[in-house]
Structures are given as C-alpha cells and as structure tokens.
C-alpha positions in Angstrom: -13.8 -8.1 -41.4 -11.1 -9.1 -39.0 -10.0 -6.5 -36.6 -6.9 -5.3 -38.5 -9.0 -4.3 -41.1 -11.8 -2.6 -39.3 -8.6 -0.9 -37.6 -7.7 0.0 -40.7 -11.1 1.3 -42.2 -11.5 3.7 -39.4 -8.0 4.8 -39.8 -9.3 6.0 -43.6 -12.7 7.6 -42.2 -11.2 9.5 -39.2 -7.9 9.9 -39.3 -6.7 8.6 -36.5 -5.5 5.4 -34.9 -8.4 3.3 -32.9 -8.3 1.0 -29.6 -10.8 -2.3 -30.3 -13.4 -3.7 -27.9 -15.3 -6.9 -29.2 -19.3 -8.5 -27.2 -20.3 -11.5 -28.3 -23.8 -13.5 -28.7 -25.1 -15.9 -26.9 -27.1 -18.9 -27.0 -29.3 -20.6 -23.8 -29.2 -23.8 -23.0 -31.7 -23.8 -20.8 -33.9 -21.2 -18.9 -36.6 -20.0 -20.9 -38.9 -17.4 -20.0 -37.9 -17.8 -16.2 -35.5 -14.2 -16.4 -38.6 -11.7 -15.5 -40.0 -14.6 -13.4 -36.0 -13.8 -11.2 -35.5 -17.7 -12.2 -32.2 -18.9 -13.0 -30.7 -18.9 -17.0 -28.0 -21.1 -18.2 -26.7 -19.3 -21.4 -23.2 -19.7 -23.5 -20.9 -16.8 -25.3 -20.8 -18.0 -28.8 -18.0 -16.8 -31.2 -20.3 -14.4 -33.3 -19.0 -11.2 -32.5 -19.9 -7.2 -32.5 -16.6 -5.3 -32.8 -16.1 -1.7 -32.2 -12.9 0.4 -33.1 -13.1 3.9 -31.5 -11.2 7.1 -30.4 -11.9 10.1 -28.2 -12.5 13.9 -29.4 -12.5 16.9 -28.1 -15.6 18.7 -28.9 -18.6 16.5 -27.2 -19.8 15.0 -30.3 -20.6 11.5 -30.6 -20.1 9.7 -34.6 -21.4 6.8 -35.7 -20.6 4.7 -38.8 -21.5 1.1 -39.2 -19.5 -1.2 -41.5 -23.4 -2.9 -42.6 -25.6 0.3 -42.6 -24.7 3.1 -44.9 -26.6 5.7 -43.0 -24.0 7.6 -40.2 -24.9 9.8 -37.1 -23.7 12.7 -35.8 -25.2 13.8 -32.6 -23.9 15.6 -29.2 -23.5 14.4 -26.2 -24.9 17.1 -23.7 -28.1 16.8 -26.0 -29.3 13.5 -27.1 -32.3 12.8 -28.9 -35.0 9.5 -27.7 -34.7 6.6 -30.2 -35.0 7.2 -34.2 -36.0 3.8 -35.1 -32.2 2.9 -36.5 -29.3 0.8 -35.5 -28.0 3.2 -34.1 -30.0 3.7 -30.5 -28.5 0.4 -29.5 -25.0 2.7 -29.5 -26.7 5.7 -28.5 -28.9 4.2 -26.3 -25.7 3.2 -24.7 -24.2 6.8 -24.9 -27.4 8.0 -23.1 -27.2 5.9 -19.8 -24.0 6.0 -19.0 -23.7 10.0 -19.7 -26.6 9.8 -17.4 -24.9 7.6 -14.6 -22.4 10.1 -15.1 -19.8 8.0 -16.8 -20.0 10.2 -20.3 -17.2 10.5 -22.4 -15.4 13.8 -24.1 -16.7 12.4 -27.5 -15.5 9.3 -29.8 -15.5 8.5 -33.2 -16.8 4.4 -33.4 -16.7 2.6 -36.7 -18.6 -0.8 -35.8 -18.9 -3.9 -37.4 -21.4 -7.1 -36.7 -20.7 -10.9 -37.5 -23.5 -11.9 -34.9 -26.3 -12.2 -37.0 -29.3 -10.3 -37.1 -32.8 -12.2 -36.0 -31.2 -15.2 -35.7 -32.0 -14.7 -31.8 -28.4 -14.5 -30.6 -28.8 -11.2 -29.2 -26.7 -9.3 -31.6 -28.9 -6.0 -29.5 -27.0 -7.2 -26.3 -23.6 -7.9 -28.5 -23.0 -3.9 -29.9 -24.6 -2.7 -26.3 -21.5 -4.3 -24.5 -19.5 -3.3 -26.9 -20.6 0.3 -27.1 -19.9 0.8 -23.5 -16.6 -1.3 -23.1 -15.4 1.5 -26.2 -17.2 4.7 -24.1 -15.9 3.8 -20.5 -12.1 2.8 -21.8 -11.7 6.7 -23.0 -12.4 8.0 -19.7 -9.9 5.4 -17.6 -13.0 4.3 -15.6 -13.2 0.7 -14.1 -17.1 -0.7 -13.8 -17.1 -4.0 -13.2 -18.8 -5.8 -15.2 -22.0 -6.8 -13.9 -22.6 -2.9 -13.1 -22.1 -2.5 -16.4 -24.3 -5.5 -17.6 -27.5 -3.7 -15.8 -26.1 -0.3 -17.4 -26.4 -1.7 -20.8 -30.1 -3.6 -19.8 -31.2 0.0 -19.3 -30.2 1.4 -22.5 -32.4 -1.5 -23.3 -35.3 -1.2 -21.7 -35.2 2.9 -21.3 -33.6 4.1 -24.7 -34.7 1.5 -26.8 -38.0 -0.2 -25.5 -37.5 -3.3 -25.2 -38.5 -5.4 -21.9 -35.1 -6.9 -21.9 -34.2 -9.3 -18.9 -30.5 -9.2 -17.6 -29.3 -12.4 -19.2 -27.6 -11.4 -22.6 -25.8 -8.5 -21.2 -24.4 -10.4 -18.5 -23.3 -13.0 -20.8 -21.9 -11.1 -23.1 -19.9 -9.2 -20.7 -18.7 -12.4 -18.7 -18.8 -15.8 -20.7 -15.7 -17.6 -20.2 -14.8 -19.8 -22.8 -15.3 -23.5 -22.8 -17.8 -22.6 -20.0 -22.1 -21.5 -19.5 -23.4 -19.6 -16.8 -25.2 -20.9 -14.3 -27.3 -17.1 -13.0 -29.7 -16.7 -10.4 -31.1 -13.4 -12.4 -32.3 -11.9 -9.4 -28.9 -12.1 -7.4 -27.3 -11.9 -10.2 -25.1 -15.0 -8.5 -23.6 -16.9 -10.9 -21.7 -20.2 -11.2 -19.1 -21.0 -14.9 -20.8 -24.4 -15.9 -17.7 -26.2 -17.5 -19.2 -27.7 -21.0 -17.1 -30.4 -22.5 -14.5 -30.3 -25.8 -16.2 -32.8 -27.4 -19.2 -31.5 -27.8 -20.5 -28.7 -29.7 -23.3 -25.9 -29.6 -25.1 -26.3 -32.8 -27.6 -23.9 -33.6 -30.1 -24.0 -36.0 -32.2 -21.3 -37.5 -35.7 -21.4 -38.5 -35.7 -18.3 -40.9 -39.0 -17.5 -39.4 -40.8 -14.9 -36.8 -45.0 -14.8 -36.1 -45.9 -10.9 -35.9 -47.7 -12.1 -32.4 -44.9 -12.8 -30.9 -44.3 -9.3 -29.1 -47.8 -9.1 -27.8 -48.1 -12.3 -27.1 -44.3 -12.5 -24.5 -45.8 -9.2 -22.9 -49.0 -11.5 -22.3 -47.1 -14.4 -20.4 -45.4 -11.7 -17.7 -48.7 -10.6 -17.3 -50.0 -13.9 -16.6 -47.4 -15.2 -14.8 -47.6 -11.5 -12.1 -51.1 -12.6 -12.0 -50.0 -16.3 -10.8 -48.0 -14.6 -8.1 -50.6 -12.4 -7.4 -52.8 -15.1 -6.6 -49.8 -16.9 -5.2 -48.9 -14.5 -2.9 -52.5 -15.0 -0.5 -51.1 -18.5 0.5 -47.8 -17.5 0.8 -47.3 -14.0 1.4 -44.2 -14.3 1.3 -43.2 -15.3 -2.2 -42.5 -12.1 -5.0 -42.1 -14.0 -8.5 -42.4 -17.1 -9.7 -39.1 -18.5 -8.7 -40.8 -18.4 -4.7 -43.0 -21.1 -5.5 -42.0 -24.5 -5.0 -43.4 -27.6 -7.3 -45.2 -28.6 -4.3 -47.0 -25.1 -3.9 -47.9 -25.0 -6.7 -49.9 -27.8 -7.3 -51.5 -27.5 -3.8 -53.5 -24.8 -5.4 -53.6 -25.5 -8.9 -57.4 -25.5 -8.3 -57.3 -21.2 -7.2 -55.5 -20.6 -10.6 -57.3 -20.4 -13.6 -56.2 -23.5 -16.1 -53.9 -21.1 -18.0 -52.7 -19.7 -15.1 -51.4 -22.5 -13.8 -49.7 -23.6 -17.0 -47.6 -20.5 -17.7 -47.0 -21.1 -13.3 -45.8 -25.0 -13.9 -43.9 -24.4 -17.1 -41.7 -21.6 -14.9 -41.6 -23.4 -11.6 -39.8 -26.4 -13.5 -38.1 -24.8 -15.7 -35.7 -23.0 -12.9 -35.3 -26.5 -11.2 -34.7 -28.1 -14.5 -32.1 -25.5 -15.0 -30.2 -25.7 -12.3 -30.7 -30.0 -12.5 -28.6 -29.0 -16.0 -25.8 -27.4 -14.4 -25.3 -30.2 -12.2 -25.2 -32.8 -14.5 -23.0 -30.9 -16.8 -20.7 -30.9 -13.8 -21.0 -34.1 -13.6 -20.7 -35.2 -17.4 -23.7 -36.3 -18.0 -24.8 -35.2 -21.0 -27.4 -37.2 -21.7 -29.4 -36.4 -18.9 -28.9 -32.9 -20.3 -30.1 -33.4 -23.3 -33.5 -34.9 -21.6 -33.3 -31.9 -19.4 -33.4 -29.7 -23.1 -35.9 -31.4 -25.0 -38.3 -32.0 -21.1 -37.7 -27.8 -21.8 -39.3 -27.3 -25.4 -42.2 -29.5 -24.4 -43.0 -27.3 -21.7 -42.7 -24.2 -24.0 -44.1 -26.2 -26.3 -48.0 -27.9 -24.5 -47.5 -25.3 -21.2 -46.3 -21.6 -22.1 -47.0 -22.3 -26.0 -44.9 -20.4 -27.3 -43.5 -22.4 -29.5 -44.8 -23.1 -33.6 -44.4 -24.8 -36.1 -41.4 -24.4 -38.1 -39.7 -24.5 -33.9 -41.7 -28.1 -33.3 -40.6 -29.3 -37.1 -37.1 -27.9 -36.4 -36.5 -29.8 -33.2 -38.1 -33.0 -34.5 -35.8 -33.2 -37.3 -32.5 -33.4 -34.9 -34.5 -36.9 -33.3 -32.3 -40.1 -34.0 -29.0 -38.3 -35.6 -26.0 -39.8 -34.8 -23.6 -38.3 -31.6 -27.3 -36.0 -30.6 -28.2 -35.3 -26.2 -31.2 -33.1 -27.4 -32.3 -29.7 -28.2 -35.0 -27.4 -27.6 -36.1 -23.9 -28.6 -34.2 -20.8 -27.5 -35.4 -17.9 -27.1 -38.7 -15.5 -26.9 -40.1 -18.0 -29.5 -43.1 -18.2 -32.5 -39.8 -18.7 -33.8 -35.8 -18.4 -34.5 -33.8 -20.9 -33.3 -33.0 -24.2 -32.1 -30.2 -25.1 -30.4 -28.6 -28.1 -29.9 -26.1 -30.8 -27.8 -23.3 -32.9 -30.9 -21.1 -34.9 -30.0 -18.1 -32.9 -32.0 -17.5 -35.2 -34.7 -20.9 -35.5 -36.2 -21.2 -32.0 -35.4 -21.7 -30.8 -39.1 -23.2 -34.2 -40.8 -25.6 -33.9 -38.3 -26.1 -30.2 -39.2 -26.4 -30.7 -42.7 -29.5 -33.3 -42.2 -31.1 -31.4 -39.6 -31.0 -28.8 -43.0 -32.6 -30.9 -45.1 -35.1 -32.5 -43.0 -36.9 -29.3 -42.5 -35.8 -27.8 -45.7 -37.9 -30.9 -46.7 -41.6 -30.8 -44.6 -41.3 -26.3 -45.0 -40.0 -25.8 -48.4 -37.5 -23.1 -46.1 -33.6 -23.3 -46.4 -31.6 -22.8 -43.0 -29.1 -21.6 -41.9 -27.2 -23.7 -38.9 -24.4 -22.7 -36.8 -21.3 -25.0 -34.7 -20.3 -23.0 -32.3 -17.8 -23.5 -28.4 -18.9 -21.3 -25.6 -16.7 -18.3 -26.0 -15.0 -14.8 -24.4 -17.3 -12.4 -22.9 -15.9 -8.6 -24.0 -12.9 -7.2 -24.1 -10.6 -4.8 -25.3 -8.8 -6.2 -28.5 -5.6 -5.8 -27.5 -5.6 -8.4 -24.4 -8.1 -10.7 -26.0 -6.2 -13.5 -27.7 -8.8 -16.3 -28.0 -11.3 -13.5 -29.8 -8.6 -13.2 -32.3 -8.7 -17.4 -32.5 -12.0 -17.4 -32.6 -13.0 -14.5 -35.0 -9.8 -16.2 -37.3 -11.5 -19.7 -37.2 -15.6 -18.2 -36.9 -18.7 -20.7 -36.1 -19.4 -22.9 -39.2 -22.5 -21.3 -40.5 -24.5 -23.4 -43.4 
C-alpha cells in the first residue's frame, strides 16, 4: 500500500484529510550485544517503512486503526490503560510517554500500515514507535530533537511494552541516511555517518525460526556482562561497563573470571573493536576487510556469546564461496532470525536465490530474502521524496 492509498483509506475511515509520516526498519551490520554494554553499533535503516496517516481531534481521544489487524482501539488520553498485549501497545506506549513528557496532543485519529516484515529482526516495533511519535508530535507544533525523540520511543518500549531494548533501533529509525550506516556510541549517542558504496547491497536472509529460549537467555547474557563488570571493577575502579575495558585488561585478569563470564566479556570487548574497525574500513573502501570482520563477529557470537543456533549457522555457511560475497553474519539478538550479507550489487539476486536454495536443502524451510540498500530515516511524507521512491521500488524479496 503506497502513501496515496493509505491517505485515501484514512479519509473513508475518518472523514478527514490526513498528514502522513513514515519510519523505517533497520539491520545491524556489526556490533551485536554491545548496545546494553554502552558500546558501539553500526546499523543502517532499510527501505521497509511503517507509515501512519494522522488527523487532529479536539476531544482528547486516541483512535487507532491498522490495515493489517482488524481490531480497532479507542482510548481517552487523560486515562490511558496499561499495556493490553495487543498490536496497539506500541502506538499506545508512545502516546503514554509523550503525555508523561508534556508533549500530549488534543486527540488524534491514526491509521497505521507497516511494510517492515514482522518477526524478521528488522525492528518493526521501532518503526511503528517512531512513526507514531512523529505523527503525534506534529499535531502540537512542537519540535523535539531527533535523539531525544528516539529516547522517548525507547522509553515507551522499555517501560510500557516491557521490552528491555537498547537505543539502537529507535535511533537509526529516526536518523538513518540514504547510502550510509551509522556508527553509534550507545553511551553518549554521538554518531558518525559511514558511507556504504553504491555497488553493494545488504542481503538479509530470514531463517524463519526463533527458539523459545531467546528471551530468557538474553537477560542471562546481560546479567553475565554485569557480573564481569563487577569483578573487573575491583582491579579497574573507573569502569562502568564493558565498553570501558580494553582487550589487554581483560586478558590480564582472565583467570579472575569464571570461564563462561570471560567468554561473554571477551565477545563484547572484541566486538566493540571490530565495530569501530569496520567503520574505518568502509570509509577506506575495503569491503573485503569489512566482510572478514563480519565473519569474525559471527564466530564470536556462536562460540563466545553462544547466541547463534543451527539454522543461523547453516545460513551463514550457505553464503560461503558465492560470487560477489564479501562477508556475512547473524544479526539481532540471536537464537534465530536473520543473517546480513554484504554482496556486490550485480550478484545480489543470484546470491539470494542460491543461499535460499542451500538453506532449504538442509532444513526443509524456504526462507524469505530481502535485498536492501541503506535508506533514510523517519519523516513527513510530503518532505520525504526518497521515501516515495523507496516505497515504489521497495526492497526485493524472495
């Protein structure tokens, strides 16, 4: 559904002319499980968008409709309920956090349409949160700096939806730039734009599995990192997170940590270094060097952090040796989800087909693949010509 169709459906639904806003999903090229350790990540926005049509109401009511879910919702902004466990929780959480921060609107009609594949690890949740925030804030005439808007959206997911996510997803959805990844310091929120050459594509391959242990194991990994920091702070009192620990410091006290805690810490410390190196190599045009770092990242996530799984490892192995392939790895929290691969543009479609064939031959699962380029972040659609082009020429999928 394009922007015009969304606006037309909104007019029929609410008998009002809307404005429309859109926010993208994302893929993380390298820097996994570093965000909650105050570390570095290298995400890119991708050209899958959640779009929201919005109009003002004067009765302090919030009406939510979706093109993908049948159930409508209506709320009083003066007495918002706690989360309901429904699709509405993400826009409702944003409305709640904006009210808490003093940016509440007089009332709004919202019609939401998402092209970000749900459950693929491309952060459909951040896309809907950021698009909702843009839409609701527009009704008040307030301007909120984009990093602050990203923090409000993360707060909505942390405190209303109940997911302990870091800042990366909302930040790149707000501040993504076409043709670039973004090297983000998750502590200071300082960032650098990192150019991605036009002659490569990001090929995302979806394993279509998500193992049930992922949620609990994610929290266990956070606790293990915190335990490592507590132990290491006895020797280095100034450290606050694993991003403050050097490889040399960690190795010097390897025997003071349990073997498991040492492995977790080693992944995070080395992954931070890989992420900064990858940004430098992109700047230098050394795509082969970036690819090697991506593959090192996957081995570390598999062997040290232990968040890969059979299907992810098969998907990574399926890419090896194919024409145009620079490197790839699992992306996201792990235990399923997607791989991201850096591939020469002319070979991207044949690469995606062959990876899917190899993966299906070993698992019996026919995986979707998405051929993407770095895209722009969120914005008002009237001022967002790149988005219009992106939606008309949306990422190719198989």
